C-alpha positions, 0 to 999 in steps of 0.5 A: 146233445140231442139229435134231430127227430127227422134225420137223427143227426146231432143238432147245432145251436139253430133248432126247433122244439115241437111242443106236441111230439116233444122232438127237436128238428134242425131247420132243413127237416123243420122246412124253415129257412134260416132268415125266417128262423132268425125272425121267430119270437120266443113265443113262436118258438115255444108254440112251434108244431112240426109238419108231422104233427100238423099232418096228424092233426088234419082230416084231409089233404096232402102230406108232402111237407111231412119230414123224413123220419128215421127208421127207428121212429117209424117202425110199425107195431104189432097192431099196425102189421095185423091191420094193414099187412096181408099175410101169406099162408106160410106167415100165418103158419109160423107167425109174424115176429116183430121187434121187441117193444121199446123200453121205458127209457127208450121212449122216443120222440112220440113218447115222454121226454126224460127228466135229464133231457128236459133240464138240458132243454130248459137251460139251453133255452134260457141261455139262448133267450138271455138277450142283451137287454136282460144282461143290461138290466142285471148289470144296472141292478148289480153295478152299485153293489159291486161298486161299493164292494170294489171300494171296500176291497180298495179300502181293505187293501190300503189298510193292509198295506198301512199295517204291512209298513207298520209291521215292517217298522216294528220288526226293524225296531225290535231288532234294534231293541234287541241289540241294545238290550244285549249291549245293556246286559254286557254293560250290566255284567261289566258293572256288576263285576266292577262293583264286586271288586270295589266291595272287596276292596272296600271290605279290605280297607275296613278290615285294615282300619279295624285291625287294631280296634276292640269292641267291648259289649254289655258294659253298663253306662254312666254319665260320669264314666271314664272309658280309658280307666275302665279299659286300663282296669280290663287289661290289669284284670286279664293280665295285659297292662295297657298304658294311656299311650297304648289307647289311641281312641275310646268311645261309645257308638250308636245302637244299630237297633234302637229298640234294644235295652243293651248298653251301647258298645265301646269301641277302643282303638289300640296302638297296633294290631298286635297289641289288640291280638294280645289283649283278645288272647288274654281275655280268652285265657281269663275266661278259660281259667275262670269258668265259674267267674268269667269277666264281668262288671265286678272285675271292672269295678263297676257298681251294679245291683247284679253282676253282668258279663262283659264281652270282649271281641273284634270290632267287626264290620256290619257285613261280618256281624250279620254273617256271624249272627247267621252262623250262630243260627245255622250252628244251632240248627246243624248242632255245631258246637263252635262259632268264632271270629278271627281277623274279621273272618267267621269260622265254624266247627262241629266238634273238637276233633273235626276241621274248621269251616270258613264261612265266606258268605250267606250263599256258602252258609245256606249250602252247609250240611 
């Protein structure tokens, strides 16, 4: 805070600045009444000169209105002492020692003002002279922009409120959907287990329905063929005679692959599973006994240009047939020597001395090493 150049007391809000000596004065040192100060205009305050500076500008007259200076501001210099002070002989001998000259940053009210003080002065003058009219003008200019800003903020606030409501709704719905998904997963797992059980039951029913069936593969087709007589001839060849009462059903079935050139298979339903197993065992024994002349078309009395082998096997379900085909490919890959089917189940064996392996499904087969 600046101090009065006259009495060196810290100044208040009401003060005057001398444009000539660059010093501040309170009203008492400036010899100005408060009511007169309140009537001063901005130009009068800016152009005001203290009484001390006015007295220096005069050529004569009285200096009774000169304000009281502080001792530091009115200290005489060496030149003033030399010009106006008569020195005694003892003073002349030892010399007159005076105070050191002030430093540049201590240049007071009769010298230059520091930049920091000047900035403070300008800021205070602007603050003191910013009257209500200027504030009104600024408010008038800024009010439309402020109004637009307030309206936009209100719109943003409304939009954020709307988004928050929607977000809360989405959170609630997401929780509901998660519960529904969990319920559906449980239902799905239950249905999977139930379908698996039904598949097992259906497979068991199919196996029971096919338990007395025999499938004859690669038997040549003929329009005038008698399949029952052919089956009886087959029984006689393998030394397992069959009567007409032992054969309950005999017919060809459609091809699974219509592009295949092989003849349609023949399905024979015998009187019992035991009769079926007896016929299959007799066919296996016949083929083992006749390695160079296994069961073929010539044994069944079918006239063809070239003898063709005829295969007798169990009547398998489509699922078991696919598993049997995959097992044959896997056996070729892993060098397994034996692959066979017994009672609608697929078995594999690597050598004569090794144990057999029951192939339950494709997953089990893929893990086989």
